[in-house]
C-alpha positions as a Markdown table, in Angstrom:
| # | Residue | x | y | z |
|---|---|---|---|---|
| 1 | Met | -0.3 | 0.5 | -0.1 |
| 2 | Asp | 1.2 | 3.5 | -0.9 |
| 3 | Arg | 2.2 | 5.7 | 2.4 |
| 4 | Asp | 0.0 | 8.8 | 0.9 |
| 5 | His | -3.5 | 6.6 | 1.2 |
| 6 | Val | -5.1 | 6.5 | 4.5 |
| 7 | Gln | -8.0 | 4.7 | 5.5 |
| 8 | Arg | -10.6 | 5.7 | 7.9 |
| 9 | Arg | -11.3 | 2.6 | 11.0 |
| 10 | Gly | -13.9 | 4.5 | 13.4 |
| 11 | Glu | -12.0 | 7.9 | 14.6 |
| 12 | Ala | -8.7 | 5.8 | 13.5 |
| 13 | Leu | -6.6 | 7.1 | 10.5 |
| 14 | Ser | -4.2 | 4.8 | 9.1 |
| 15 | Ala | -0.9 | 4.9 | 6.8 |
| 16 | Arg | 0.9 | 2.1 | 6.0 |
| 17 | Ala | 4.0 | 1.3 | 3.9 |
| 18 | Ala | 5.4 | -2.2 | 3.3 |
| 19 | Gly | 8.5 | -2.9 | 5.3 |
| 20 | Glu | 8.5 | 0.5 | 6.7 |
| 21 | Arg | 9.6 | 0.6 | 10.4 |
| 22 | Gly | 6.9 | 2.2 | 13.1 |
| 23 | Thr | 4.0 | 1.3 | 14.9 |
| 24 | Gly | 1.2 | -0.6 | 14.4 |
| 25 | Asp | -0.5 | 2.8 | 12.3 |
| 26 | Gly | 2.5 | 2.6 | 10.0 |
| 27 | Tyr | 3.4 | 5.8 | 12.2 |
| 28 | Asp | 7.1 | 6.6 | 14.0 |
| 29 | Arg | 6.1 | 8.1 | 17.4 |
| 30 | Leu | 3.2 | 10.6 | 17.0 |
| 31 | Met | 3.9 | 13.5 | 19.2 |
| 32 | Gly | 1.4 | 16.3 | 18.5 |
| 33 | Val | -1.6 | 16.7 | 16.9 |
| 34 | Ala | -3.3 | 20.0 | 15.5 |
| 35 | Leu | -6.4 | 21.3 | 13.4 |
| 36 | Ala | -6.6 | 23.7 | 10.7 |
| 37 | Pro | -9.2 | 26.1 | 9.9 |
| 38 | Gly | -9.3 | 24.2 | 6.9 |
| 39 | Gly | -10.1 | 21.9 | 8.3 |
| 40 | Ala | -6.4 | 19.8 | 7.9 |
| 41 | Ala | -4.9 | 18.0 | 11.0 |
| 42 | Tyr | -1.0 | 18.6 | 11.4 |
| 43 | Phe | 0.9 | 16.0 | 13.4 |
| 44 | Ala | 4.9 | 15.7 | 14.4 |
| 45 | Glu | 6.0 | 12.2 | 13.7 |
| 46 | Ser | 9.1 | 12.4 | 15.9 |
| 47 | Gly | 10.8 | 9.0 | 15.4 |
| 48 | Thr | 11.6 | 10.0 | 11.6 |
| 49 | Gly | 11.6 | 14.1 | 12.1 |
| 50 | Arg | 8.6 | 14.3 | 9.5 |
| 51 | Val | 5.5 | 16.9 | 10.1 |
| 52 | Leu | 2.7 | 15.1 | 8.3 |
| 53 | Ser | -0.5 | 16.9 | 7.1 |
| 54 | Val | -4.0 | 14.4 | 6.4 |
| 55 | Glu | -6.7 | 16.2 | 4.6 |
| 56 | Ala | -9.8 | 15.0 | 2.5 |
| 57 | Gly | -8.6 | 11.2 | 3.3 |
| 58 | Gln | -5.2 | 11.5 | 1.7 |
| 59 | Val | -1.9 | 12.2 | 4.1 |
| 60 | Thr | 0.8 | 14.6 | 2.6 |
| 61 | Glu | 4.6 | 15.3 | 4.7 |
| 62 | Leu | 5.1 | 19.0 | 5.0 |
| 63 | Ala | 8.5 | 18.5 | 6.3 |
| 64 | Ser | 11.2 | 16.1 | 7.0 |
| 65 | Gly | 14.4 | 16.4 | 8.5 |
| 66 | Leu | 13.7 | 17.8 | 11.6 |
| 67 | Asp | 15.0 | 17.1 | 15.0 |
| 68 | Lys | 12.6 | 15.3 | 17.3 |
| 69 | Pro | 9.6 | 17.2 | 16.6 |
| 70 | Met | 7.1 | 17.3 | 19.6 |
| 71 | Gly | 3.9 | 19.3 | 19.2 |
| 72 | Val | 2.8 | 21.4 | 16.4 |
| 73 | Ala | 0.4 | 24.1 | 16.0 |
| 74 | Ala | -1.8 | 25.5 | 13.6 |
| 75 | Gly | -2.1 | 29.7 | 12.9 |
| 76 | Arg | -5.2 | 31.6 | 12.2 |
| 77 | Asp | -4.0 | 31.8 | 8.7 |
| 78 | Gly | -3.5 | 27.6 | 8.8 |
| 79 | Ile | 0.6 | 28.5 | 8.8 |
| 80 | Cys | 1.7 | 25.0 | 10.5 |
| 81 | Tyr | 4.1 | 25.9 | 13.7 |
| 82 | Val | 6.1 | 23.0 | 15.1 |
| 83 | Ala | 7.9 | 22.2 | 18.4 |
| 84 | Glu | 11.8 | 20.9 | 17.7 |
| 85 | Ser | 12.8 | 19.8 | 20.6 |
| 86 | Gly | 16.1 | 18.5 | 19.2 |
| 87 | Ala | 17.0 | 21.6 | 18.4 |
| 88 | Gly | 15.4 | 23.7 | 20.7 |
| 89 | Arg | 13.4 | 25.8 | 18.9 |
| 90 | Val | 10.0 | 26.6 | 16.6 |
| 91 | Val | 9.9 | 26.6 | 13.8 |
| 92 | Lys | 7.1 | 27.5 | 11.0 |
| 93 | Leu | 6.3 | 25.7 | 7.9 |
| 94 | Val | 5.9 | 28.0 | 5.2 |
| 95 | Gly | 6.9 | 26.4 | 1.4 |
| 96 | Ala | 9.5 | 24.1 | 1.4 |
| 97 | Arg | 11.2 | 24.7 | 4.4 |
| 98 | Pro | 11.3 | 24.7 | 7.2 |
| 99 | Lys | 11.4 | 28.8 | 8.8 |
| 100 | Pro | 12.9 | 29.3 | 12.8 |
| 101 | Cys | 10.7 | 31.7 | 15.0 |
| 102 | Ser | 11.3 | 34.5 | 16.5 |
| 103 | Met | 9.9 | 34.8 | 20.1 |
| 104 | Ala | 10.5 | 38.6 | 20.0 |
């Protein structure tokens, strides 16, 4: 099964890919979830350093290579913010590259 294929089972979403490590649902250490105003759900996959989005039954990778993403939040404008615990910073996901946020 393709990683982008999602199945609904009650309230659970699962994404499986043959040979990938992770939990029974195919994910590796999910650490946070946030709902965006447009209906997408963002979540951090700490074990792989990725942030994923689920919308209309499709899983999309928003970012990869993050250092232990632990939590996510969605701004009113739908921008995804991620607490990157391994790097001790918060990044916002805009376009293809995570950008550090200023706390000023």
